[in-house]
N, C-alpha and C positions, 0 to 999 in steps of 0.2 A: 513665358511671363515671370516677373519677379514675385516672390512671395515673401510677405511680412507676417511674422508671428509675433505677438505681443501676449503675454501673461502677467497676471496680478499676483504680488506676494500674499496679497489678503485671500485669494483664491488659490491656495497652493495645491500640487499634485500629491505632495506629501508632506507630512508633519513630523519631524524627527524630534523627540522630547527626551531629555536626560535631566536629572535634577539641575534645576536653576539655569537650564540653558535650552531654549526652544528654536528650531531651525525650520523656516517655511521654505520648502523647496519646490521649484518649478522646473520643468524638462523643456528644453529647446531642441529638438532633435536628439542627438546624443550627447548633449551638454546639460549637466546638472548646475543649477544656480540657487544658492540659499541666502535668504535673508534671515541672520541669526541674532539673538538677543541672549546674552549671558549676564547673569545677575552678579552684583558686587559680592566677592568672595568666592565666586565659582572657581573651581580648580579640578583640571583635568584629572590628576591623580587621586582626588578624593571622590569627585562626583561621577566620572566616566570609566576609570581603570577597572572599578569592580564590575562593570557591565561587560567589557570587551575583553578583559582577561591578558592583556598585555602589559609589560614593565614600564613603557611609556607610550606616547601616542606615535603610531606607525603610519600615520596619514601624512602625505604630502599636500600642503595647504597653500593656495594662492588666493587673495582676495584684496579688499580694501575696507578699513576701518572708517566708519562714519561718526561715531561718537564713543565716549569712554575711553579705557586703556586696559590693555592686556599684556601681563609681563610672560614672556617666552624664555624658558630654560631648556637647554639642548643637552644631551647626555654627555657631551664633551666639555661642558662648563660656560659655554657662550649663554649670555643672558642680555635680553633687549625688551625694552619696552615700546609697544607700538600703540599709536593713536590716533585721532581724526585727520584725515585726508592723507594718511600713509598705505600705500601698497604693500603687501607682504608676500614672501615667498619662503615658507617654513619647510625644512626637510623633514623625514621621519626621524623619530627618536627626540621627542621633547615633552615637556609639560607646559601647560598654560594656566595663569593666574589672571583673574579680574582685579586689578587694583584701583583704589579710590572709592568714591561714594556713589557712582553712577553705573548703570549697566554699559557694557561694551555692546555696541551694535555694529555689525560688520556684514558686507556682502561677499561671498565666497563662491569661486567659480572653478575651483579645482580641488578635489579630496572631498566632495560632497557626497558622492555615491555610496562610499563604504562608512561614513561617519556614523558614530554611536551605535555599530551593529558589532554583536558579538563575534569574536575571531576564534575564540579556542572552541574546540568540539565541532567547528562547522565542517561539512564535508561537501565537496563538489569536485567535478571533473575539471582538471586543469589541462590546458593545452599549452604546450611550450613553442615558442617561436626562436629560431637562431638565425642571426643574419651575419653576412660579411661581406666586403668588398672583394671582389674577383681580381686577382693578381695585384693585391696591394702592395707587397714588396717590391715588384718591378716598377709600378706606378710612383711608388714614394722615391725610388732612387731617381726615376727619370725627371720627376718634377722639381725635386730638392725639397728641404725642410720646410721652408716658409710656404710655399705653395701646396705642399701636402698638408700641413696642418690647417690651412684654408680650407681645403677639400673636405678634410676629416670633419671640420666643424659645421660646414653646411651638410654634410651627411648625417652628422647627429641631430641637427635641428629638424631635418626632414624625418628621420626615424621617430623623434619623440612626437612630432606633430601627428604623425599616422598612429601612433600608440595611443595618443590621446583621443583621435577620432573614433577609434575602434576600441576603446576602453581597455587596452593592453596595459600591464603593469611592468614597467621596466625592472629586471631583476640586477643585472649588472653589464658592464660594457666589457669587451675583450679586445681593446686597441682599435680594430677595425670593424667590430661586431657588436651584437646586442644579443642578450639572452632576454627575453620578455615572456610574460606569463598571461593567459586569457582564461576566464572563468567558464569556459565552454568551448565549443569546437567552429562555431559558425563565423565568429568574427576574425578569427585567426587567418585562415586562407586569404579572406578580402583584404587584410592588412598586408600580407605577404606578397599579393599581386599588385597592390598599389606601389609597394616598395620597390619590387622589381622593374616596373614600368617606369619608374620616376627616378630611381638612383643608377639603374644599370649595375645593381649589385645582386647578390644570390640570398634567397631567403628559404 
């Protein structure tokens, strides 16, 4: 039987509050979704940096702005202002500033779980996951450059989907493989089994 799960942001599973920014978080299985309100003048480097202890925001954010505007500045000098009815994908290594006279209200569905939590001094068991495609060199030579790149893109998409599902953090790619981190031991082998059964690779 199909299952439908509905939750209200007015009755959150968790509330994450930092100066001038409040996020009501609901959980849908393994997915965390936040309704966030950041007040005019809120700035990550001013209001959150002292709490988490990193030089810039190291969270990968994805979501949609409902109202207001936020200016994002990346460590490599790129700057962009996002506003209402715009979806965003913000890579780690950035600062955020609410501009204008109204709060910035947005829904976020990636980057919620670790948001606003201290990172310095935290201690936890980390499990590493390495993946690669078996016989990748021979396969690339047989398929040709174009077909190999298409296969690799599908493989990357699948691995990232499973990492998101099992809450793994991508550390880096190695051409035909991934290095990922898990904050525990339980989800890593489940992710590995799914990848092996679905991609024909090795993990």
